C-alpha positions as CSV (number, residue, x, y, z in Angstrom):
1,M,0.0,0.0,0.0
2,I,2.7,2.5,1.0
3,L,5.0,1.4,-1.8
4,D,2.1,1.8,-4.3
5,E,1.6,5.4,-3.1
6,I,5.3,6.2,-3.3
7,C,5.3,4.9,-6.9
8,Y,2.2,6.9,-7.7
9,A,3.8,10.1,-6.2
10,N,6.9,9.5,-8.3
11,R,4.7,9.2,-11.4
12,M,2.9,12.4,-10.5
13,F,6.1,14.5,-10.0
14,T,7.6,13.1,-13.1
15,G,4.4,13.7,-15.1
16,F,4.2,17.3,-13.7
17,I,7.8,18.1,-14.6
18,S,7.5,16.7,-18.1
19,G,4.2,18.4,-18.5
20,R,5.7,21.8,-17.6
21,I,8.5,21.2,-20.1
22,V,6.1,20.3,-22.9
23,D,3.9,23.3,-22.1
24,S,7.0,25.6,-22.1
25,L,8.2,24.2,-25.4
26,I,4.8,24.7,-27.0
27,I,4.6,28.3,-25.7
28,G,8.1,29.0,-27.0
29,V,7.1,27.8,-30.5
30,I,3.8,29.7,-30.5
31,C,5.7,32.8,-29.3
32,F,8.2,32.5,-32.2
33,A,5.4,32.0,-34.7
34,G,3.4,35.0,-33.4
35,M,6.4,37.2,-33.3
36,L,7.3,36.1,-36.9
37,L,3.8,37.1,-38.0
38,L,3.9,40.4,-36.2
39,G,7.4,41.2,-37.5
40,I,8.9,41.7,-34.0
41,P,12.7,41.7,-33.9
42,N,14.9,39.3,-31.8
43,R,12.3,36.6,-32.2
44,M,14.5,33.6,-31.6
45,L,16.1,35.0,-28.4
46,V,12.9,36.3,-27.0
47,S,11.1,33.0,-27.8
48,V,13.8,31.0,-26.0
49,I,13.6,33.3,-23.0
50,T,9.8,33.1,-22.9
51,G,9.8,29.3,-23.2
52,V,12.5,28.7,-20.5
53,T,10.9,31.1,-18.0
54,N,7.5,29.6,-18.7
55,V,8.6,26.5,-16.7
56,I,8.1,28.6,-13.5
57,P,4.4,28.6,-12.6
58,F,2.5,32.0,-12.7
59,F,5.5,34.4,-12.4
60,G,7.9,32.8,-14.9
61,P,6.2,34.2,-18.0
62,Y,6.3,37.7,-16.6
63,I,9.9,37.3,-15.5
64,G,10.8,36.4,-19.0
65,A,8.6,39.2,-20.6
66,I,10.5,42.0,-18.8
67,P,14.0,41.4,-20.3
68,S,12.4,40.5,-23.6
69,F,10.4,43.7,-23.7
70,L,13.6,45.7,-23.0
71,L,15.4,43.9,-25.8
72,I,12.7,44.7,-28.3
73,L,12.3,48.3,-26.9
74,M,16.0,49.0,-27.8
75,V,15.2,48.2,-31.5
76,S,11.6,49.3,-31.9
77,P,9.4,50.9,-29.2
78,A,6.2,50.4,-31.3
79,K,7.0,46.6,-31.7
80,A,7.8,46.5,-27.9
81,V,4.2,47.5,-27.2
82,E,2.9,45.0,-29.7
83,F,5.0,42.4,-28.0
84,L,3.5,43.2,-24.5
85,I,0.0,42.9,-25.9
86,F,0.9,39.6,-27.6
87,I,2.6,38.1,-24.6
88,L,-0.3,39.0,-22.3
89,I,-2.7,37.2,-24.7
90,L,-0.3,34.3,-25.0
91,Q,0.0,33.9,-21.3
92,Q,-3.7,34.0,-20.7
93,F,-4.1,31.2,-23.3
94,D,-1.4,29.2,-21.5
95,G,-2.5,29.8,-18.0
96,N,-6.2,29.2,-18.5
97,I,-6.4,26.7,-21.4
98,L,-3.2,25.0,-22.5
99,G,-1.3,24.6,-19.2
100,P,-4.1,23.1,-17.1
101,R,-5.1,20.8,-20.0
102,I,-1.5,19.4,-20.4
103,L,-0.9,19.1,-16.6
104,G,-4.3,17.5,-16.2
105,N,-3.4,14.9,-18.8
106,K,0.0,14.2,-17.1
107,T,-1.4,14.1,-13.6
108,G,-4.9,12.7,-14.1
109,L,-6.5,15.8,-12.6
110,S,-9.1,18.0,-14.3
111,S,-8.1,21.5,-15.3
112,F,-10.2,22.9,-12.4
113,W,-8.2,20.8,-9.9
114,V,-4.9,21.9,-11.4
115,L,-5.8,25.6,-11.1
116,F,-7.2,24.9,-7.6
117,S,-4.1,23.2,-6.4
118,I,-1.7,25.9,-7.7
119,L,-3.8,28.6,-6.0
120,L,-4.2,26.7,-2.8
121,F,-0.7,25.6,-2.3
122,G,0.7,28.9,-3.6
123,G,-1.4,30.7,-1.0
124,L,-0.2,28.3,1.7
125,F,3.4,27.9,0.8
126,G,4.2,30.7,-1.6
127,F,6.5,30.0,-4.6
128,V,7.5,26.5,-3.5
129,G,3.8,25.7,-3.1
130,M,3.1,26.7,-6.7
131,I,5.8,24.3,-7.9
132,I,4.8,21.3,-5.9
133,G,1.1,22.0,-5.5
134,V,-0.2,20.0,-8.5
135,P,1.7,16.7,-7.8
136,V,1.1,16.8,-4.1
137,F,-2.6,17.5,-4.6
138,A,-2.8,14.6,-7.2
139,V,-1.3,12.2,-4.5
140,I,-3.7,13.5,-1.8
141,Y,-6.6,13.2,-4.3
142,D,-5.6,9.6,-5.1
143,I,-5.4,8.6,-1.5
144,L,-8.8,10.1,-0.7
145,R,-10.3,8.5,-3.7
146,K,-9.0,5.1,-2.6
147,L,-10.2,5.6,1.0
148,V,-13.7,6.6,-0.2
149,N,-13.9,3.6,-2.6
150,K,-12.9,1.2,0.3
151,G,-15.5,2.8,2.5
152,V,-18.2,2.4,-0.1
153,A,-17.1,-1.2,-0.7
154,Y,-17.2,-1.9,3.0
155,Q,-20.7,-0.4,3.4
156,E,-22.0,-2.5,0.5
157,T,-20.8,-5.7,2.2
158,K,-22.8,-5.0,5.3
């Protein structure tokens, strides 16, 4: 029983980390394509910065957007404003649609529970809670599900 839960926790943490990496890779590619369409300079560098910092939940995309904005601002102030609008739209898409869907598939949680766990653990434990919130919640959710199923099975045998 305990060994099964440890293996499950390992799968959740591994799935979460690989999910964040896949999500960040997709966001980096979308960022490059969008910047190419908009004609924004320094596309490759900015897309790599955006993709790499996207691994950090919530704050990462904005941490990456600040130096990227400054790089583009040095070349073209008008394109820098376009970049800010584009990156805000891209991060809304990632944070509300793409990220929860990918992490939900990797951890077995619905998008709602992914967002809930990030907000709950982030509120309780800050930045560290945002990083470990989804896999920890997935393990807790699995343990509770198993306990409820055992309780229901026990009640049915009476």
